[in-house]
GULOSE-926273 format. One record per residue (C-alpha): x, y, z; residue number from 1. Coordinates in steps of 0.001 Angstrom, whole numbers. Example, Ala and Ser with C-alpha at 12.3 -4.5 7.8 and 13.67 -1.06 7.14 Angstrom:
% GULOSE-926273
+---------+---------+---------+-----+
!      xx !      yy !      zz ! seq !
+---------+---------+---------+-----+
!   12300 !   -4500 !    7800 !   1 !
!   13670 !   -1060 !    7140 !   2 !
+---------+---------+---------+-----+
END
This chain:
% GULOSE-926273
+---------+---------+---------+-----+
!      xx !      yy !      zz ! seq !
+---------+---------+---------+-----+
!     613 !  -11704 !   25316 !   1 !
!    4379 !  -11152 !   25508 !   2 !
!    4299 !   -8369 !   22891 !   3 !
!    1454 !   -6584 !   24695 !   4 !
!    3375 !   -6655 !   27983 !   5 !
!    6602 !   -5592 !   26260 !   6 !
!    4927 !   -2594 !   24597 !   7 !
!    3302 !   -1571 !   27882 !   8 !
!    6710 !   -1693 !   29580 !   9 !
!    8220 !     488 !   26826 !  10 !
!    5483 !    3095 !   27301 !  11 !
!    5934 !    3033 !   31076 !  12 !
!    9722 !    3452 !   30910 !  13 !
!    9663 !    6262 !   28301 !  14 !
!    6614 !    8263 !   29448 !  15 !
!    8763 !   10870 !   31261 !  16 !
!   10766 !   11818 !   28131 !  17 !
!    9973 !   14841 !   25921 !  18 !
!    7626 !   14052 !   23004 !  19 !
!   10201 !   13686 !   20187 !  20 !
!   12731 !   11842 !   22362 !  21 !
!    9955 !    9557 !   23632 !  22 !
!    8948 !    8782 !   20046 !  23 !
!   12521 !    7914 !   19023 !  24 !
!   13113 !    5790 !   22121 !  25 !
!    9904 !    3792 !   21693 !  26 !
!   10666 !    3162 !   18024 !  27 !
!   14206 !    1935 !   18814 !  28 !
!   13066 !    -348 !   21619 !  29 !
!   10178 !   -1767 !   19576 !  30 !
!   12330 !   -2514 !   16519 !  31 !
!   14922 !   -4276 !   18689 !  32 !
!   12477 !   -6460 !   20598 !  33 !
!   14528 !   -9691 !   21065 !  34 !
!   11542 !  -12014 !   20610 !  35 !
!   10521 !  -10203 !   17427 !  36 !
!   14077 !  -10448 !   16046 !  37 !
!   14175 !  -14157 !   16894 !  38 !
!   10884 !  -14747 !   15069 !  39 !
!   12201 !  -12785 !   12073 !  40 !
!   15380 !  -14911 !   11933 !  41 !
!   13364 !  -18149 !   12182 !  42 !
!   10995 !  -17111 !    9389 !  43 !
!   13846 !  -16144 !    7074 !  44 !
!   15544 !  -19502 !    7689 !  45 !
!   12235 !  -21269 !    6974 !  46 !
!   11829 !  -19242 !    3768 !  47 !
!   15322 !  -20237 !    2547 !  48 !
!   14664 !  -23900 !    3310 !  49 !
!   11318 !  -24009 !    1505 !  50 !
!   12575 !  -22104 !   -1537 !  51 !
!   15596 !  -24409 !   -1823 !  52 !
!   13352 !  -27482 !   -1553 !  53 !
!   11082 !  -26527 !   -4444 !  54 !
!   12212 !  -28891 !   -7202 !  55 !
!    9297 !  -28193 !   -9549 !  56 !
!    7657 !  -24985 !   -8347 !  57 !
!    4066 !  -24412 !   -9453 !  58 !
!    3365 !  -21760 !  -12085 !  59 !
!    3581 !  -18243 !  -10647 !  60 !
!     241 !  -17062 !   -9348 !  61 !
!     748 !  -14332 !   -6760 !  62 !
!    3290 !  -11527 !   -6910 !  63 !
!    3944 !   -9092 !   -4073 !  64 !
!    5578 !   -5876 !   -5187 !  65 !
!    6589 !   -2371 !   -4192 !  66 !
!    8382 !     644 !   -5649 !  67 !
!   11050 !    3052 !   -4386 !  68 !
!   12012 !    6260 !   -6170 !  69 !
!   14322 !    9075 !   -5205 !  70 !
!   15633 !    7183 !   -2132 !  71 !
!   12283 !    7794 !    -418 !  72 !
!   12474 !    4489 !    1482 !  73 !
!   14994 !    1855 !    2477 !  74 !
!   13478 !   -1508 !    1711 !  75 !
!   14099 !   -4601 !    3841 !  76 !
!   13045 !   -8219 !    3650 !  77 !
!    9763 !   -8611 !    5486 !  78 !
!    9891 !  -10251 !    8886 !  79 !
!    7471 !  -12907 !    7595 !  80 !
!    8138 !  -14249 !    4087 !  81 !
!    5916 !  -16509 !    1987 !  82 !
!    7681 !  -19053 !    -276 !  83 !
!    4561 !  -19221 !   -2459 !  84 !
!    4815 !  -15534 !   -3445 !  85 !
!    7311 !  -13892 !   -5781 !  86 !
!    8696 !  -10582 !   -4510 !  87 !
!    9506 !   -7635 !   -6806 !  88 !
!   10859 !   -4158 !   -6071 !  89 !
!   10723 !   -1590 !   -8882 !  90 !
!   13183 !    1235 !   -8357 !  91 !
!   15305 !    3927 !   -9970 !  92 !
!   17822 !    3722 !   -7094 !  93 !
!   20798 !    1433 !   -6638 !  94 !
!   19858 !   -1492 !   -4402 !  95 !
!   21783 !   -4294 !   -2667 !  96 !
!   20803 !   -7945 !   -3000 !  97 !
!   17960 !   -9223 !    -824 !  98 !
!   16791 !  -12612 !     383 !  99 !
!   13333 !  -12226 !   -1124 ! 100 !
!   13093 !   -9083 !   -3284 ! 101 !
!   13981 !   -9267 !   -6959 ! 102 !
!   15053 !   -5723 !   -7814 ! 103 !
!   13909 !   -4461 !  -11221 ! 104 !
!   14721 !   -1079 !  -12814 ! 105 !
!   11918 !    1337 !  -13602 ! 106 !
!   11949 !    1940 !  -17332 ! 107 !
!    8302 !    2339 !  -18278 ! 108 !
!    7079 !    5316 !  -16262 ! 109 !
!    5949 !    8398 !  -18195 ! 110 !
!    6406 !   10801 !  -15274 ! 111 !
!    9282 !   13054 !  -14303 ! 112 !
!    8292 !   13472 !  -10670 ! 113 !
!    9603 !   10711 !   -8349 ! 114 !
!    6409 !   10448 !   -6336 ! 115 !
!    4315 !   10074 !   -9492 ! 116 !
!    6750 !    7462 !  -10869 ! 117 !
!    6153 !    5352 !   -7760 ! 118 !
!    2375 !    5823 !   -8075 ! 119 !
!    2551 !    4655 !  -11687 ! 120 !
!    4086 !    1347 !  -10565 ! 121 !
!    1511 !    1067 !   -7803 ! 122 !
!   -1444 !    1500 !  -10177 ! 123 !
!     -90 !    -562 !  -13091 ! 124 !
!     164 !   -4239 !  -12072 ! 125 !
!   -1673 !   -5186 !  -15282 ! 126 !
!    1286 !   -3714 !  -17193 ! 127 !
!    4122 !   -4859 !  -14919 ! 128 !
!    2962 !   -8327 !  -13802 ! 129 !
!    1008 !   -9721 !  -16720 ! 130 !
!    2104 !  -13316 !  -16035 ! 131 !
!     594 !  -13326 !  -12551 ! 132 !
!   -3062 !  -13777 !  -11742 ! 133 !
!   -2964 !  -11823 !   -8485 ! 134 !
!    -797 !   -8983 !   -7210 ! 135 !
!    -245 !   -7563 !   -3742 ! 136 !
!    1002 !   -4003 !   -3517 ! 137 !
!    2803 !   -3191 !    -248 ! 138 !
!    4224 !     230 !     587 ! 139 !
!    8002 !      18 !     804 ! 140 !
!    8026 !    1182 !    4429 ! 141 !
!    5660 !   -1610 !    5499 ! 142 !
!    6904 !   -4741 !    7252 ! 143 !
!    4691 !   -7851 !    7232 ! 144 !
!    5181 !   -9355 !   10684 ! 145 !
!    3275 !  -12655 !   10501 ! 146 !
!    1046 !  -14889 !    8368 ! 147 !
!   -2105 !  -12783 !    8818 ! 148 !
!   -1961 !  -11221 !    5318 ! 149 !
!   -1277 !  -14632 !    3732 ! 150 !
!   -4364 !  -16086 !    5408 ! 151 !
!   -6538 !  -13106 !    4464 ! 152 !
!   -5395 !  -13169 !     836 ! 153 !
!   -6094 !  -16888 !     504 ! 154 !
!   -9537 !  -16384 !    2004 ! 155 !
!  -10438 !  -13424 !    -235 ! 156 !
!   -9232 !  -14782 !   -3580 ! 157 !
!  -11422 !  -17866 !   -3126 ! 158 !
!  -14438 !  -15589 !   -3516 ! 159 !
!  -15460 !  -15880 !   -7204 ! 160 !
!  -16622 !  -12244 !   -7163 ! 161 !
!  -13296 !  -10920 !   -5881 ! 162 !
!  -11427 !   -8380 !   -8020 ! 163 !
!   -9806 !   -5947 !   -5572 ! 164 !
!   -9374 !   -5722 !   -1790 ! 165 !
!   -8092 !   -2764 !     186 ! 166 !
!   -8222 !   -1736 !    3875 ! 167 !
!  -10566 !     945 !    5104 ! 168 !
!   -9104 !    4071 !    6677 ! 169 !
!   -8746 !    3867 !   10443 ! 170 !
!   -9920 !    7414 !   11281 ! 171 !
!  -11999 !    8839 !    8429 ! 172 !
!  -14691 !    7841 !    5940 ! 173 !
!  -14661 !   10998 !    3811 ! 174 !
!  -12291 !   12189 !    1061 ! 175 !
!  -13057 !   15834 !    1866 ! 176 !
!  -11903 !   15406 !    5472 ! 177 !
!   -8836 !   13515 !    4256 ! 178 !
!   -8050 !   16439 !    1948 ! 179 !
!   -8237 !   18840 !    4905 ! 180 !
!   -5870 !   16570 !    6844 ! 181 !
!   -3424 !   16422 !    3900 ! 182 !
!   -3423 !   20222 !    3664 ! 183 !
!   -2819 !   20559 !    7403 ! 184 !
!      90 !   18084 !    7290 ! 185 !
!    1518 !   19526 !    4053 ! 186 !
!    1273 !   16190 !    2242 ! 187 !
!    1075 !   17815 !   -1191 ! 188 !
!     989 !   21214 !   -2861 ! 189 !
!   -2020 !   23111 !   -1571 ! 190 !
!   -3460 !   23944 !   -4977 ! 191 !
!   -3204 !   20292 !   -6094 ! 192 !
!   -5342 !   19207 !   -3145 ! 193 !
!   -7692 !   22140 !   -3683 ! 194 !
!   -8096 !   21259 !   -7366 ! 195 !
!   -9094 !   17665 !   -6652 ! 196 !
!  -11616 !   18816 !   -4035 ! 197 !
!  -13109 !   21311 !   -6484 ! 198 !
!  -13340 !   18596 !   -9140 ! 199 !
!  -15079 !   16154 !   -6776 ! 200 !
!  -17627 !   18792 !   -5804 ! 201 !
!  -18189 !   19625 !   -9464 ! 202 !
!  -18887 !   15926 !  -10097 ! 203 !
!  -21261 !   15915 !   -7105 ! 204 !
!  -19237 !   13253 !   -5291 ! 205 !
!  -20977 !   12643 !   -1924 ! 206 !
!  -19462 !   13184 !    1492 ! 207 !
!  -18669 !   10203 !    3743 ! 208 !
!  -18828 !    7701 !     889 ! 209 !
!  -15876 !    5778 !    2336 ! 210 !
!  -12109 !    6134 !    2472 ! 211 !
!   -9455 !    3552 !    1645 ! 212 !
!   -6033 !    3137 !    3227 ! 213 !
!   -3889 !    2297 !     210 ! 214 !
!    -730 !     945 !    1866 ! 215 !
!   -1667 !   -2619 !     854 ! 216 !
!   -3792 !   -3552 !   -2175 ! 217 !
!   -4696 !   -7044 !   -3407 ! 218 !
!   -5934 !   -7285 !   -7012 ! 219 !
!   -6902 !   -9754 !   -9690 ! 220 !
!   -5202 !   -7227 !  -11878 ! 221 !
!   -5821 !   -8640 !  -15356 ! 222 !
!   -9592 !   -8411 !  -14946 ! 223 !
!  -11017 !   -5802 !  -17318 ! 224 !
!  -12947 !   -4106 !  -14499 ! 225 !
!   -9745 !   -3715 !  -12462 ! 226 !
!   -7831 !   -2374 !  -15459 ! 227 !
!  -10536 !     264 !  -16006 ! 228 !
!  -10447 !    1193 !  -12316 ! 229 !
!   -6638 !    1483 !  -12301 ! 230 !
!   -6637 !    3606 !  -15463 ! 231 !
!   -9186 !    6024 !  -14050 ! 232 !
!   -7393 !    6142 !  -10702 ! 233 !
!   -4079 !    6867 !  -12449 ! 234 !
!   -5713 !    9633 !  -14481 ! 235 !
!   -6892 !   11265 !  -11262 ! 236 !
!   -3470 !   10981 !   -9594 ! 237 !
!   -1759 !   12240 !  -12742 ! 238 !
!   -4117 !   15167 !  -13259 ! 239 !
!   -4536 !   16248 !   -9629 ! 240 !
!   -2876 !   15287 !   -6334 ! 241 !
!    -215 !   12610 !   -5832 ! 242 !
!   -2128 !   11592 !   -2686 ! 243 !
!   -3851 !    8563 !   -4199 ! 244 !
!   -6204 !    8195 !   -1220 ! 245 !
!   -7898 !   11370 !   -2440 ! 246 !
!   -8970 !    9714 !   -5694 ! 247 !
!   -9429 !    5967 !   -5189 ! 248 !
!  -12909 !    6125 !   -3709 ! 249 !
!  -14026 !    8626 !   -6325 ! 250 !
!  -12797 !    6215 !   -9024 ! 251 !
!  -14705 !    3269 !   -7566 ! 252 !
!  -17780 !    5515 !   -7225 ! 253 !
!  -17616 !    6482 !  -10900 ! 254 !
!  -17278 !    2866 !  -12055 ! 255 !
!  -19588 !    1362 !   -9438 ! 256 !
!  -16722 !    -981 !   -8551 ! 257 !
!  -17086 !   -3732 !   -5973 ! 258 !
!  -14260 !   -3502 !   -3428 ! 259 !
!  -13599 !   -6029 !    -666 ! 260 !
!  -12334 !   -4947 !    2739 ! 261 !
!   -8865 !   -6491 !    3025 ! 262 !
!   -8823 !   -6647 !    6823 ! 263 !
!  -11329 !   -8151 !    9199 ! 264 !
!  -13953 !   -5860 !   10794 ! 265 !
!  -12408 !   -3632 !   13422 ! 266 !
!   -8879 !   -4068 !   12017 ! 267 !
!   -6852 !   -1070 !   10854 ! 268 !
!   -3699 !   -1179 !    8754 ! 269 !
!   -1608 !    1345 !   10674 ! 270 !
!   -2677 !     199 !   14139 ! 271 !
!   -2588 !   -3548 !   13449 ! 272 !
!     -14 !   -5713 !   15220 ! 273 !
!     367 !   -7682 !   11978 ! 274 !
!    2176 !   -4817 !   10213 ! 275 !
!    4864 !   -2292 !   11068 ! 276 !
!    5497 !     981 !    9252 ! 277 !
!    8782 !    2912 !    9184 ! 278 !
!    9047 !    6645 !    8589 ! 279 !
!    9703 !    7873 !    5035 ! 280 !
!   12655 !   10011 !    4021 ! 281 !
!   11333 !   13604 !    3719 ! 282 !
!   10752 !   14648 !     118 ! 283 !
!    9796 !   18093 !   -1174 ! 284 !
!    6461 !   18527 !   -2928 ! 285 !
!    6882 !   19205 !   -6650 ! 286 !
!    4654 !   20301 !   -9483 ! 287 !
!    2839 !   17219 !  -10853 ! 288 !
!    3627 !   15970 !  -14360 ! 289 !
!    2595 !   12807 !  -16119 ! 290 !
!     748 !   11007 !  -18853 ! 291 !
!   -2936 !   10141 !  -18738 ! 292 !
!   -4078 !    6652 !  -19776 ! 293 !
!   -7346 !    6098 !  -21590 ! 294 !
!  -10134 !    5545 !  -19065 ! 295 !
!  -13919 !    5218 !  -19128 ! 296 !
!  -16378 !    8036 !  -18570 ! 297 !
!  -18574 !    8191 !  -15410 ! 298 !
!  -21074 !    5352 !  -14989 ! 299 !
!  -23379 !    4222 !  -12137 ! 300 !
!  -22498 !    5452 !   -8664 ! 301 !
!  -24185 !    3393 !   -5994 ! 302 !
!  -22040 !     654 !   -4510 ! 303 !
!  -20239 !    1032 !   -1194 ! 304 !
!  -17577 !   -1347 !     114 ! 305 !
!  -18487 !   -5013 !    -208 ! 306 !
!  -18825 !   -6978 !    2995 ! 307 !
+---------+---------+---------+-----+
END
């Protein structure tokens, strides 16, 4: 209730400013909300206390991880931290010490392009986190604000049929429309986006088959079906556009993969009060390079998102 009133007050006070100034002012006021900062401090203190009190911690089960390349993001400890998760940040940048993140160097990526190096980490938990049963990918600019994700993850992984969960896109349900949006916003080289669209049409991929929002992904990553899906997805990203949202749903269509919706019905990742996203550092689009992993050929193509 307080946060809703606070955000309304911010909008009211800044509505007279020019668009860009209004955007900067609202971001500054939101990030410095005193109640939010107090909650963040309390959660970090709770995290320290619980971690220090674990005399015989259980075997690692869930890892949460991210990747930063080419100084594209500045990572921070999340506002809400879970003592039961192990946090990893893969990077080729120099990083300070963090309360939660264990910083690991990137030394296994076959790509030369920074954006593709980060995608390789994102799509390779079965190679990076073999000792964990579950992994949670979180974009480096995402801040987890409360326990909502923890509760959703615990609920989803108790489903014996669970292998992968990902949020649905808030605005679109079609890769082709997402490709048009990426072209309009200059999210990748035009011909890279055009090539993936041409390939999808050649494969007779249907319109409005669904669209994922890949900022957070939960996986039982050592499952053979997930490994096949990640290999095919990586092949698509490597061969075509770095915009992985343009190839995930095609990959699940090819493999007839069952995908759970990570958020509850009506929830959206970017508009949810449970997460905050910071702006990226601008990075120029570059010619894609990389190495393709072995992946299966097209199979059945019928299953939509699981309920």
